[in-house]
C-alpha positions in Angstrom: -6.0 -9.9 -29.2 -5.4 -8.4 -25.8 -4.1 -5.2 -27.3 -7.3 -4.8 -29.4 -9.4 -5.3 -26.3 -7.4 -2.6 -24.5 -7.9 -0.3 -27.4 -11.6 -0.8 -27.4 -11.8 -0.2 -23.7 -9.9 3.1 -24.1 -12.3 4.2 -26.9 -15.3 3.6 -24.7 -13.7 5.5 -21.8 -12.8 8.5 -24.1 -16.3 8.5 -25.6 -17.8 8.8 -22.1 -15.7 11.8 -21.3 -17.8 13.9 -23.6 -21.0 12.8 -21.8 -19.5 13.6 -18.4 -18.4 17.1 -19.5 -22.0 18.1 -20.2 -23.0 17.3 -16.6 -24.1 20.3 -14.7 -22.4 21.1 -11.4 -24.4 20.3 -8.3 -23.8 19.9 -4.6 -23.3 16.3 -3.5 -26.1 16.4 -1.0 -28.7 17.7 -3.5 -27.5 15.2 -6.1 -27.9 12.3 -3.7 -31.4 13.4 -2.7 -32.4 13.7 -6.3 -31.1 10.1 -6.9 -33.1 8.9 -4.0 -36.3 10.2 -5.4 -35.6 9.3 -9.1 -37.4 6.0 -9.0 -40.9 5.7 -7.4 -40.5 1.9 -7.0 -37.4 2.3 -4.9 -38.4 5.4 -2.8 -39.1 3.5 0.4 -35.8 1.5 0.2 -33.6 4.5 -0.5 -35.3 6.6 2.2 -34.6 4.0 4.7 -30.9 3.9 3.7 -30.6 7.6 2.8 -27.9 8.3 5.5 -25.9 5.3 4.4 -26.0 6.3 0.8 -25.0 9.9 1.6 -22.1 8.5 3.6 -21.1 6.1 0.7 -21.0 8.8 -1.9 -19.3 11.3 0.5 -22.3 13.8 0.5 -21.9 14.8 4.2 -20.8 18.5 4.4 -17.6 19.4 6.0 -19.5 21.7 8.3 -21.5 18.8 9.7 -20.3 17.1 12.9 -19.0 13.7 11.6 -19.3 12.3 15.1 -23.1 12.6 14.9 -23.1 10.6 11.6 -20.8 7.7 12.8 -22.5 4.4 13.2 -22.6 2.9 16.7 -20.4 -0.1 17.5 -23.0 -2.8 18.0 -23.6 -6.4 16.8 -25.2 -6.4 13.4 -24.8 -8.1 10.1 -22.9 -5.1 8.8 -20.3 -5.4 11.5 -20.1 -9.2 11.0 -19.5 -9.0 7.2 -17.2 -6.0 7.6 -15.1 -7.9 10.2 -14.8 -10.9 7.9 -13.6 -8.7 4.9 -11.3 -6.7 7.1 -9.7 -9.8 8.7 -9.2 -11.5 5.4 -7.7 -8.3 3.9 -5.4 -7.7 6.8 -4.1 -11.3 6.8 -3.5 -11.3 3.1 -2.1 -7.7 3.1 0.4 -8.4 5.9 1.6 -11.6 4.3 2.2 -9.9 1.1 3.3 -6.6 2.5 0.7 -4.5 0.6 -1.3 -3.2 3.5 -4.8 -4.2 2.5 -6.3 -0.7 2.2 -8.8 -1.8 -0.4 -10.3 -4.4 1.9 -10.5 -1.9 4.8 -12.3 0.7 2.7 -14.8 -2.0 1.6 -15.3 -3.0 5.2 -15.8 0.5 6.6 -17.6 2.3 3.7 -19.7 -0.4 2.1 -20.6 -2.7 5.0 -20.4 -0.7 8.2 -21.6 2.6 6.7 -18.9 5.2 7.5 -18.6 8.2 5.3 -15.8 8.4 2.8 -13.6 10.6 4.9 -13.9 8.6 8.1 -13.5 5.3 6.1 -10.1 6.7 4.8 -9.0 7.7 8.2 -9.9 4.4 9.8 -8.4 2.4 7.0 -5.1 4.2 7.5 -5.2 3.4 11.2 -5.8 -0.3 10.3 -2.9 -0.2 7.9 -0.7 1.3 10.6 -1.8 -1.4 13.1 -1.2 -4.2 10.6 2.2 -2.7 9.6 3.3 -2.3 13.2 2.3 -5.9 14.0 4.1 -7.3 10.9 7.2 -5.2 11.7 7.4 -6.4 15.3 7.0 -10.0 14.1 9.7 -9.6 11.5 12.3 -7.9 13.8 13.5 -11.3 15.0 13.4 -12.9 11.5 16.6 -13.2 9.6 17.4 -12.9 5.9 16.3 -16.0 3.9 19.8 -16.7 2.5 22.1 -14.8 4.8 21.3 -15.6 8.4 23.5 -12.9 9.9 21.4 -10.2 8.3 17.9 -9.0 9.2 14.9 -9.8 6.9 14.1 -6.0 6.8 16.4 -4.1 4.4 16.9 -0.9 6.4 18.9 0.8 3.6 16.2 0.4 1.0 13.7 1.7 3.5 15.7 4.9 4.1 16.1 5.2 0.3 12.4 5.0 -0.4 10.7 6.6 2.6 11.4 10.4 2.2 10.2 10.6 -1.4 7.3 8.3 -0.5 6.1 10.9 2.0 6.5 13.7 -0.6 4.6 11.6 -3.1 1.7 11.2 -0.7 1.3 14.9 -0.4 1.4 15.3 -4.2 -1.1 12.5 -4.7 -3.6 14.1 -2.2 -3.5 17.3 -4.3 -4.2 15.3 -7.5 -7.0 13.4 -5.6 -8.7 16.8 -5.0 -8.3 18.0 -8.6 -9.2 14.9 -10.6 -12.8 13.6 -11.0 -13.9 10.3 -9.5 -14.3 8.5 -12.8 -10.8 9.4 -13.9 -9.3 8.2 -10.6 -11.3 4.9 -10.9 -9.9 4.4 -14.4 -6.3 5.0 -13.2 -6.9 2.6 -10.3 -8.3 -0.2 -12.6 -5.4 0.0 -15.1 -2.6 0.4 -12.6 -3.7 -2.4 -10.3 -4.2 -4.8 -13.2 -0.8 -4.0 -14.5 0.8 -4.5 -11.1 -1.0 -7.8 -10.4 -0.2 -9.2 -13.9 3.5 -8.3 -13.4 3.6 -9.9 -10.0 2.0 -13.0 -11.3 4.6 -13.2 -14.1 7.4 -12.8 -11.6 5.8 -15.4 -9.3 5.7 -17.9 -12.2 9.3 -17.2 -13.0 10.3 -17.6 -9.4 8.3 -20.8 -9.1 10.1 -22.2 -12.1 13.5 -21.5 -10.6 12.4 -23.0 -7.3 11.5 -26.3 -9.1 14.8 -26.2 -10.9 16.6 -25.7 -7.6 14.7 -28.6 -6.0 15.5 -30.9 -8.9 19.2 -29.9 -8.6 19.2 -30.7 -4.9 17.4 -34.1 -5.4 20.0 -35.0 -8.1 22.8 -34.0 -5.8 21.4 -36.1 -2.9 21.0 -39.1 -5.2 24.5 -38.5 -6.5 23.1 -38.6 -10.0 23.8 -36.5 -13.0 21.6 -33.4 -13.5 20.9 -31.5 -16.6 22.5 -28.0 -16.9 20.4 -25.3 -15.2 20.6 -22.1 -13.3 21.1 -22.5 -9.6 19.3 -19.9 -7.5 19.7 -19.6 -3.8 16.2 -19.7 -2.6 15.8 -20.8 1.0 12.9 -22.8 2.3 13.7 -21.8 5.9 15.5 -25.1 6.7 19.4 -25.2 6.7 22.0 -27.9 6.9 24.2 -28.3 9.9 27.1 -26.8 7.9 25.0 -23.8 7.0 23.9 -23.3 10.5 27.4 -23.4 11.7 28.5 -20.9 9.1 25.5 -18.6 9.7 26.0 -17.9 13.4 22.8 -16.4 14.9 23.1 -12.6 15.5 21.9 -11.2 18.8 18.4 -9.6 18.6 19.6 -6.0 19.4 22.0 -6.3 16.4 19.3 -7.2 14.0 18.0 -3.6 14.2 20.1 -1.1 12.3 19.7 1.8 14.7 21.4 4.4 12.6 19.0 3.8 9.8 16.0 3.6 12.2 17.0 6.9 13.8 17.3 8.5 10.3 13.8 7.3 9.5 12.4 8.6 12.8 14.0 12.0 12.3 12.6 12.3 8.7 9.2 11.2 10.0 9.2 13.8 12.8 10.1 16.6 10.4 7.3 15.7 8.0 4.9 15.4 10.9 5.8 18.9 12.1 5.4 20.3 8.6 2.0 18.6 8.2 0.7 19.8 11.6 1.8 23.3 10.8 0.1 23.1 7.4 -3.2 22.3 9.2 -3.3 25.9 10.5 -2.4 27.6 7.3 -5.2 28.8 5.0 -5.7 26.6 1.9 -3.7 27.9 -1.1 -2.1 30.6 0.9 1.6 31.5 0.4 2.3 29.9 3.8 0.5 26.7 2.7 2.6 26.3 -0.5 5.8 27.1 1.4 5.2 24.3 3.8 4.5 22.0 0.9 7.6 23.0 -0.9 9.9 22.6 2.2 9.1 18.9 2.1 11.0 18.5 -1.2 14.6 19.6 -0.1 14.2 17.6 3.1 13.3 14.5 1.2 16.0 15.1 -1.4 18.7 15.7 1.2 18.0 12.4 3.1 17.6 10.5 -0.2 20.8 11.8 -1.8 22.8 11.1 1.4 21.5 7.5 1.6 22.1 7.0 -2.1 25.7 8.2 -1.7 26.2 6.1 1.4 24.8 2.9 -0.3 27.1 3.5 -3.4 30.1 3.8 -1.1 29.2 0.7 0.8 28.4 -1.2 -2.4 31.8 -0.4 -3.8 33.5 -1.6 -0.6 31.5 -4.8 -0.6 32.3 -5.6 -4.2 36.1 -5.0 -3.5 36.1 -7.0 -0.2 33.8 -9.9 -1.2 34.5 -10.2 -4.9 32.3 -13.0 -6.4 29.7 -12.9 -3.6 26.4 -12.0 -5.1 24.1 -9.4 -3.5 20.4 -9.9 -3.4 20.0 -6.4 -4.8 20.9 -5.6 -8.4 24.2 -3.8 -8.2 23.9 -0.3 -9.6 26.7 1.2 -11.6 26.5 4.7 -10.2 24.9 7.1 -7.9 22.2 8.0 -10.3 21.0 4.4 -10.3 20.2 4.6 -6.6 18.4 7.9 -7.1 16.4 6.3 -9.9 15.5 3.5 -7.4 14.3 6.2 -5.0 11.8 7.5 -7.6 9.8 4.3 -7.0 9.0 5.7 -3.6 7.9 8.9 -5.1 5.6 7.1 -7.6 4.3 4.9 -4.9 3.4 7.8 -2.7 1.7 9.7 -5.5 -0.4 6.7 -6.4 -1.2 6.0 -2.7 -2.3 9.6 -2.1 -4.2 9.8 -5.4 -6.2 6.5 -4.9 -6.6 6.9 -1.1 -4.6 3.6 -0.3 -1.3 2.9 1.3 1.8 2.7 -0.7 2.3 -1.0 0.0 0.7 -2.1 -3.2 3.4 -0.2 -5.1 6.4 -0.7 -2.8 6.1 -4.5 -2.6 6.2 -5.1 -6.3 8.9 -2.4 -6.7 11.2 -4.1 -4.2 10.7 -7.4 -6.1 11.6 -5.6 -9.3 14.8 -4.4 -7.7 15.8 -8.0 -6.9 15.0 -8.4 -3.2 13.8 -11.8 -2.2 10.0 -12.1 -1.5 10.5 -12.3 2.2 12.7 -9.2 2.3 10.4 -7.3 -0.1 7.4 -8.0 2.0 9.0 -7.2 5.4 10.6 -4.0 4.1 7.4 -2.8 2.6 5.5 -3.3 5.8 8.3 -1.5 7.7 8.1 1.6 5.4 4.3 1.6 5.8 4.7 2.0 9.5 6.0 5.6 8.9 3.8 6.6 6.0 0.5 5.4 7.6 1.3 6.7 11.1 1.9 10.1 9.6 -1.6 10.1 8.1 -3.1 8.7 11.3 -1.6 11.6 13.4 -3.1 14.1 11.0 -6.6 12.5 11.1 -6.4 12.2 14.9 -5.7 16.0 15.1 -8.7 16.6 12.8 -10.9 14.5 15.1 -11.8 12.0 12.3 -11.1 8.9 14.2 -14.0 7.4 16.2 -12.7 6.1 19.5 -14.6 2.8 20.0 -14.4 1.8 16.3 -10.8 2.9 16.1 -9.8 0.6 18.9 -11.8 -2.3 17.4 -10.5 -1.8 13.8 -6.9 -1.5 14.8 -7.1 -4.6 17.1 -8.7 -6.5 14.3 -5.9 -5.5 11.9 -3.2 -6.4 14.4 -4.6 -9.9 15.1 -5.3 -10.7 11.5 -1.8 -9.4 10.5 0.0 -11.7 13.0 -2.2 -14.6 11.8 -1.2 -13.9 8.2 2.5 -13.7 9.1 2.5 -16.9 11.0 0.6 -18.8 8.3 2.7 -17.6 5.4 5.9 -18.3 7.3 4.9 -21.9 8.1 3.7 -22.5 4.6 6.9 -21.2 3.0 9.0 -23.3 5.5 6.9 -26.4 4.8 6.9 -26.1 1.0 10.2 -24.3 0.4 8.4 -22.0 -2.1 8.9 -18.3 -1.5 6.9 -17.7 -4.7 3.8 -18.1 -2.6 4.5 -14.7 -1.1 4.5 -13.2 -4.6 1.3 -15.0 -5.6 -0.3 -13.7 -2.4 0.9 -10.2 -3.3 -0.5 -10.5 -6.8 -3.9 -11.8 -5.5 -4.1 -9.1 -2.8 -3.4 -6.3 -5.3 -5.8 -7.7 -7.9 -8.6 -8.2 -5.3 -8.1 -4.7 -3.9 -8.2 -3.2 -7.4 -11.4 -5.0 -8.2 -13.0 -4.0 -4.9 -12.0 -0.3 -5.2 -13.1 -0.2 -8.9 -16.5 -1.5 -8.0 -16.9 1.1 -5.2 -15.8 3.9 -7.5 -18.1 2.7 -10.3 -21.1 2.7 -7.9 -20.2 6.3 -6.8 -19.9 7.4 -10.4 -23.2 5.8 -11.3 -25.0 7.5 -8.4 -23.5 10.9 -9.2 -24.0 10.6 -13.0 -27.6 9.5 -12.6 -28.4 12.4 -10.3 -26.8 15.0 -12.5 -23.9 15.6 -10.3 -20.7 17.4 -11.3 -18.1 15.1 -12.8 -15.5 17.5 -14.1 -12.2 18.6 -12.7 -12.0 20.5 -9.4 -9.9 23.4 -8.2 -6.7 22.5 -6.5 -7.9 24.7 -3.6 -11.1 22.7 -3.1 -11.3 21.2 0.4 -10.4 17.5 0.2 
């Protein structure tokens, strides 16, 4: 039944393509003005909100000074509603490790009234603030099952980050080329698939947690338990024997400095390339050379880390035979390289849809077998580098309003810390790490719904006003 519904939806989407293809090209500003005047009964309302509508559909020209179009930071119902949405999104996103970009875009674009470009820039800044706060919070946290290891998997972060940055650049190019309606369709389908997969995994993890709890209760009562699979899922509490075995590691040793240095060097190289690219004419030979240089840099770091992990994994399996690793053990180097392509896919999707890669990286880490706490913490750690790279570019382009920038980042930091504290206490109290996966699934689904609604509104406005809805040139200004 579900497959039939999906087929019907695809038929409707394909049918609408022929209608969109006959739309005549028009400038966004002209299209928006035409829409504002299309209904006499709504003329007064749309005139009062003309600037907000232009900002919403992205009709402000690149030549205009965006600073003159930015709303002022003052108490209003728009700021209040936007703050509520942004706080909720940041708290949920940090707890799940997905960033919360969909909530931020809703806060900034729909409620406060920023134009599309400034909303994207501010949302990246908020993602960075939330990711930094989550990472600082998690630096002192330990692995849920191995207390002498950090909760952040630095090896997986290095394996994913370089291709993630390359993927973002590729995704931005596709974002320029593809029409709004097609991007919205991609977003709707993708986020639904990710959230449904996360829910299935959360249900499976919850079932295993119940089995573990039942096994522990039977062992405590010295009764006989039925056969079942024992899964080491920690609730945060440990017995005196476990505490004695897992001697706390000094804080400075919880940070893998070699991996962190590798991430920082890679980030600095990409930042230098991106800054240099800002001064290269669009679609010039120098522009494409700078884009192409990113690929060998990313592949070099990724291949080195994949080889390093393969060597260490072999050593671990020989020295600690029979001790399971939280990660699915690959059989060869190509398996690690295959894992790294998750980062490339996450970057492409993040750049295409204008959101952070957390919505892709969190579920990807879960699929690779990382515990929910580790997956969430590692995804947030990776987002620190990807989001800060974008923020630096937007800052150089002067697309970050000062007062609102400070307010939004502060809001994201506070909400992120609240989300981390709450989810940690809930998991410790209930012993259910599956709650993190449920939070991830809800955050991805809610972000997908919100972004789909925003995209549908923009599509309706552009279509009604006769705007151009076809494919764009790769050299068009983003």
